[in-house]
C-alpha positions as CSV (number, residue, x, y, z in Angstrom):
1,X,152.2,132.3,61.9
2,X,148.4,131.2,63.7
3,X,147.6,135.3,63.3
4,X,148.8,135.1,59.4
5,X,146.4,131.7,58.6
6,X,143.5,134.0,60.3
7,X,144.0,136.5,58.4
8,X,144.8,135.3,55.2
9,X,141.5,133.0,55.6
10,X,139.3,136.5,56.3
11,X,141.2,138.1,52.9
12,X,140.1,134.8,51.2
13,X,136.8,135.1,51.9
14,X,135.8,137.8,49.3
15,X,137.0,135.5,46.4
16,X,134.4,132.5,46.5
17,X,131.2,131.0,47.9
18,X,130.0,126.9,47.8
19,X,128.0,124.1,49.3
20,X,125.6,126.2,50.8
21,X,122.0,125.2,52.6
22,X,119.4,127.9,51.4
23,X,117.0,128.7,54.0
24,X,114.4,130.7,52.7
25,X,113.2,134.0,54.0
26,X,110.2,135.9,51.8
27,X,111.5,135.4,48.0
28,X,115.4,135.8,49.1
29,X,117.7,132.8,50.2
30,X,120.9,132.2,51.4
31,X,121.7,130.3,48.2
32,X,120.2,133.2,46.0
33,X,122.8,135.5,48.1
34,X,126.0,133.5,47.1
35,X,124.8,133.0,43.5
36,X,125.3,136.5,43.2
37,X,128.6,136.4,45.2
38,X,130.0,134.0,43.0
39,X,128.7,135.9,40.7
40,X,130.3,139.3,40.9
41,X,133.3,137.4,41.7
42,X,133.7,135.8,38.3
43,X,133.5,138.5,36.6
44,X,136.2,140.2,38.3
45,X,140.0,140.4,37.2
46,X,141.3,142.6,39.4
47,X,140.5,143.8,43.1
48,X,141.6,146.5,45.6
49,X,140.3,148.0,48.5
50,X,141.7,148.9,51.7
51,X,141.0,147.0,55.6
52,X,140.8,147.4,59.1
53,X,141.2,144.4,61.3
54,X,140.6,144.5,65.4
55,X,141.3,140.9,67.4
56,X,140.8,140.6,70.8
57,X,141.8,137.7,72.9
58,X,141.6,137.4,76.8
59,X,141.6,141.4,76.9
60,X,144.6,142.0,74.7
61,X,143.5,144.0,71.4
62,X,145.3,144.8,68.2
63,X,144.8,146.7,65.8
64,X,145.7,146.4,61.8
65,X,145.0,148.0,58.8
66,X,146.2,148.2,54.9
67,X,145.5,147.8,51.3
68,X,144.9,144.2,49.9
69,X,145.3,144.1,45.5
70,X,144.0,141.0,43.9
71,X,144.3,139.5,40.2
72,X,142.9,136.8,39.2
73,X,143.0,133.2,39.6
74,X,145.8,133.7,41.8
75,X,147.8,136.5,42.8
76,X,147.5,138.9,46.1
77,X,149.4,141.4,47.4
78,X,148.6,142.7,51.0
79,X,150.9,146.3,52.2
80,X,150.1,146.4,55.4
81,X,150.0,150.7,57.2
82,X,149.9,149.0,60.6
83,X,152.3,147.1,61.8
84,X,154.1,149.4,59.3
85,X,156.2,147.5,56.3
86,X,154.6,144.1,56.8
87,X,153.7,142.6,53.3
88,X,151.7,139.3,52.3
89,X,152.7,138.0,48.5
90,X,151.5,135.5,46.3
91,X,152.8,135.2,42.7
92,X,149.9,132.1,42.7
93,X,153.0,129.5,43.0
94,X,154.6,130.7,46.5
95,X,153.6,133.0,49.3
96,X,155.7,134.8,51.6
97,X,154.9,137.0,54.5
98,X,157.4,139.3,55.8
99,X,157.8,140.5,59.2
100,X,160.1,143.5,59.7
101,X,159.8,143.9,62.9
102,X,161.6,140.3,63.0
103,X,163.3,140.5,60.0
104,X,161.5,137.2,59.1
105,X,160.2,135.9,55.8
106,X,158.1,132.9,56.0
107,X,157.8,131.4,52.2
108,X,155.2,129.0,51.6
109,X,154.8,127.1,49.1
110,X,151.5,126.7,47.3
111,X,150.9,122.9,46.3
112,X,148.1,122.1,45.1
113,X,147.2,119.1,47.7
114,X,147.5,122.1,50.3
115,X,144.3,122.6,51.5
116,X,143.7,126.0,51.7
117,X,146.7,127.1,50.4
118,X,146.6,126.6,46.8
119,X,147.7,127.7,43.9
120,X,143.5,128.3,43.0
121,X,142.3,130.1,45.8
122,X,138.9,129.1,45.0
123,X,139.5,126.2,45.0
124,X,141.3,126.1,48.9
125,X,138.2,127.9,49.9
126,X,135.2,125.5,48.3
127,X,136.9,122.9,50.5
128,X,136.9,125.0,53.4
129,X,133.6,126.5,53.4
130,X,132.0,122.9,53.0
131,X,132.8,122.4,56.4
132,X,130.2,125.2,57.9
133,X,126.7,125.3,57.5
134,X,124.9,128.6,56.4
135,X,121.8,131.0,57.1
136,X,120.8,134.2,57.0
137,X,121.6,136.1,60.5
138,X,117.8,137.1,60.7
139,X,114.6,136.8,58.8
140,X,114.4,140.2,57.9
141,X,116.8,140.6,55.0
142,X,118.2,142.8,53.5
143,X,118.9,143.5,57.5
144,X,119.7,147.0,56.9
145,X,119.4,149.9,54.0
146,X,121.9,152.8,53.6
147,X,120.9,156.2,52.5
148,X,121.9,155.8,49.0
149,X,119.7,152.5,48.7
150,X,122.4,150.6,49.2
151,X,121.5,146.9,50.4
152,X,123.2,145.0,53.4
153,X,122.8,141.1,53.9
154,X,124.2,139.2,56.8
155,X,125.2,135.3,56.9
156,X,125.8,133.6,59.9
157,X,128.1,130.3,59.2
158,X,128.8,127.8,61.7
159,X,131.4,124.8,61.8
160,X,129.6,121.5,61.1
161,X,132.2,119.7,63.3
162,X,133.8,121.1,66.4
163,X,137.3,121.5,65.4
164,X,140.5,124.3,65.4
165,X,140.0,127.4,63.7
166,X,136.5,129.5,63.8
167,X,133.9,128.1,65.0
168,X,131.7,130.5,64.3
169,X,131.9,133.4,61.2
170,X,129.0,136.5,59.9
171,X,129.3,138.0,57.0
172,X,128.1,141.4,55.6
173,X,127.1,141.1,51.7
174,X,126.6,144.6,50.4
175,X,124.4,144.5,47.4
176,X,125.7,147.7,45.3
177,X,124.1,148.5,42.0
178,X,124.0,144.8,40.8
179,X,127.1,143.7,42.1
180,X,127.3,141.8,45.5
181,X,130.4,142.3,47.9
182,X,131.9,141.0,51.2
183,X,132.3,144.5,53.2
184,X,132.7,142.9,56.9
185,X,133.5,139.9,58.5
186,X,133.7,138.3,62.2
187,X,135.1,135.5,63.9
188,X,135.1,133.6,67.0
189,X,137.7,130.8,67.5
190,X,137.4,128.0,69.9
191,X,139.9,129.7,71.8
192,X,137.8,132.7,72.4
193,X,139.4,134.8,70.4
194,X,137.6,137.3,67.8
195,X,138.3,139.0,64.7
196,X,136.5,141.5,63.0
197,X,137.8,142.7,59.4
198,X,136.1,145.9,57.2
199,X,137.0,146.3,53.4
200,X,136.1,150.4,52.4
201,X,136.9,152.1,49.1
202,X,136.6,148.8,46.9
203,X,137.5,148.7,43.5
204,X,137.7,146.1,40.6
205,X,139.5,146.0,37.3
206,X,141.8,148.1,38.1
207,X,145.0,148.1,36.4
208,X,147.3,146.2,38.5
209,X,150.6,145.2,37.1
210,X,152.4,141.6,37.0
211,X,155.4,143.2,38.9
212,X,153.7,144.1,42.0
213,X,153.5,140.4,42.7
214,X,157.2,139.4,42.7
215,X,158.7,139.7,46.3
216,X,162.4,140.1,46.7
217,X,163.8,138.2,50.4
218,X,166.3,140.9,52.2
219,X,169.2,139.7,52.1
220,X,169.7,139.8,55.9
221,X,166.1,138.0,56.5
222,X,165.8,134.9,58.4
223,X,163.8,132.5,56.0
224,X,161.1,130.2,57.4
225,X,160.1,127.5,54.6
226,X,157.0,126.4,54.4
227,X,155.8,127.2,58.0
228,X,152.3,126.5,57.5
229,X,149.9,123.5,57.8
230,X,146.5,123.8,56.5
231,X,143.6,122.3,58.3
232,X,141.9,119.3,56.9
C-alpha cells in the first residue's frame, strides 16, 4: 500500500499548494508562482490528463501509465493502462483501490481527521505541504522556455523535519497562456526510492459525469478495509 500512497500523493500535487516561503529572484518569487497555481486550480471544475510514472529502488525499475480524471472538490478516477485494469476511485467519502492481479480491493474511509486521505483533498494537502520548505530549483526562472513560448518554472521542496515519506521533491510548473499547471514531479524517499511522474494532454472543464466515480466491488474480490494510515 506504500506504493499506492506515494502515487496518490503525487496525484494530489495538482490540486493545491499552501504554506510557502517566498525566495525572490528578479521580479518573480516562489510565492508568486504558487499563488498562480492556486488561482489556476481554484477555477478548475474538472481535470483530465494522461500520466507516466517511473520508479526505481536498488536497481529495480517499475513503469506505470494511465489516465486521471478529477471533479471538484473531491471526486477522483485513476485508470491504469499499465498495470492494465488497476483502478483508484474516490467519491469523496470513500476510496477504492482495485488490484486485479491480486483480486484485491482496498476500501479506505476518507474521514475528516484522516490526514492526507480526507474527503477534501485540498485540506489534506495543506497539512502535508506545511511540512516542506520551498524554493526555486535555480535562480534563473523560468528555467526553460519551449518553442511555443510556454514557460517552465522548477521548485524544490525539502522536509522541514526528517521523517518517512518523500524527503525531497522537485516540481515542474508550466505557464500555458494564463494558467499554471504541474506537469512533472519527482520525489526521493528516505529509503532511496525515486519516483518520477509526468502529466500530459491536460484538459480542464471537460464533461465528467458523476457515475464514473462510483465503484462496484467485484463479487470474487477480497476486500481490505482501511489499510492506509496517514503520516502526521
